[in-house]
C-alpha positions as CSV (number, residue, x, y, z in Angstrom):
1,M,-80.8,194.7,-99.2
2,S,-78.3,192.4,-100.7
3,E,-76.4,190.0,-98.4
4,T,-72.9,191.9,-99.4
5,F,-74.2,195.1,-97.8
6,L,-74.9,194.0,-94.7
7,I,-72.1,192.1,-94.6
8,E,-70.2,195.5,-95.4
9,C,-72.6,197.0,-93.0
10,L,-71.6,194.2,-89.7
11,G,-67.8,194.8,-91.3
12,T,-68.0,198.7,-90.9
13,L,-69.9,198.3,-88.0
14,A,-67.3,196.8,-86.1
15,G,-64.7,198.3,-87.2
16,L,-65.9,201.5,-86.0
17,L,-66.5,200.5,-82.5
18,S,-62.9,198.9,-82.2
19,T,-61.7,202.3,-82.7
20,L,-63.9,203.8,-80.9
21,S,-62.9,201.7,-78.2
22,F,-59.2,203.1,-78.2
23,L,-60.4,206.8,-77.9
24,P,-61.2,207.0,-74.2
25,Q,-57.6,205.5,-73.8
26,A,-56.0,207.6,-76.2
27,I,-57.5,210.7,-74.4
28,K,-57.0,210.2,-71.1
29,V,-53.0,209.5,-72.2
30,W,-53.2,212.6,-73.9
31,R,-54.7,214.5,-70.8
32,T,-52.7,213.3,-68.1
33,Q,-49.6,212.8,-70.7
34,S,-48.9,209.5,-69.0
35,S,-49.0,206.2,-70.6
36,R,-47.0,204.3,-67.3
37,D,-49.8,201.9,-66.3
38,L,-49.7,200.3,-69.6
39,S,-48.4,197.2,-71.4
40,L,-45.7,198.1,-73.9
41,G,-45.6,194.8,-74.8
42,M,-49.4,194.5,-75.7
43,Y,-49.2,198.1,-77.6
44,V,-46.3,196.9,-79.6
45,L,-47.9,193.4,-80.4
46,Y,-51.2,195.3,-81.0
47,T,-49.8,198.3,-83.3
48,F,-48.4,195.9,-85.3
49,A,-51.4,193.5,-85.8
50,L,-53.4,197.0,-86.7
51,L,-50.9,197.6,-89.3
52,F,-50.6,194.3,-91.0
53,W,-54.9,194.2,-90.8
54,G,-55.1,197.4,-92.8
55,I,-52.6,196.0,-95.5
56,Y,-55.2,192.9,-95.8
57,G,-58.0,195.4,-95.8
58,W,-56.0,197.0,-98.8
59,L,-55.4,194.3,-100.5
60,I,-58.3,192.7,-100.6
61,Q,-59.9,195.9,-101.0
62,S,-62.3,196.2,-98.2
63,W,-62.7,199.9,-97.5
64,P,-64.3,199.1,-93.9
65,L,-62.0,197.1,-93.1
66,L,-58.8,199.3,-94.3
67,I,-60.5,202.6,-92.8
68,T,-61.2,201.7,-89.4
69,E,-57.8,199.5,-89.2
70,V,-56.0,202.7,-89.9
71,L,-57.8,205.0,-87.7
72,T,-57.3,202.5,-85.0
73,F,-53.6,202.1,-85.5
74,L,-52.8,205.8,-85.6
75,L,-54.6,205.8,-82.2
76,S,-52.6,203.0,-81.0
77,L,-49.3,204.4,-82.6
78,Y,-49.7,207.5,-80.4
79,I,-50.4,205.5,-77.6
80,L,-47.5,203.2,-78.1
81,I,-45.3,206.7,-78.7
82,M,-46.6,208.2,-75.9
83,K,-45.2,204.7,-73.7
84,L,-42.1,204.6,-75.0
85,T,-40.9,208.3,-74.7
86,E,-42.3,208.5,-71.2
87,K,-39.6,209.2,-68.6
């Protein structure tokens, strides 16, 4: 196996684990329709960070980075929207 292949596998695994780490929170917010205990500031900052990481992945043409960051961005954006629209 080449070094490049191993690096891509490592990046893909890291990205997948990052994305999967958001699933339990997104599922909980979806099931309970509540995001009351979540930090708005954290989700605003993190959602923008994910957006910029996705753009960076696109610019350097790193598909593992781009795909996993876009997926995590969507999960984080969902939670942020729920937080902003919660009454």
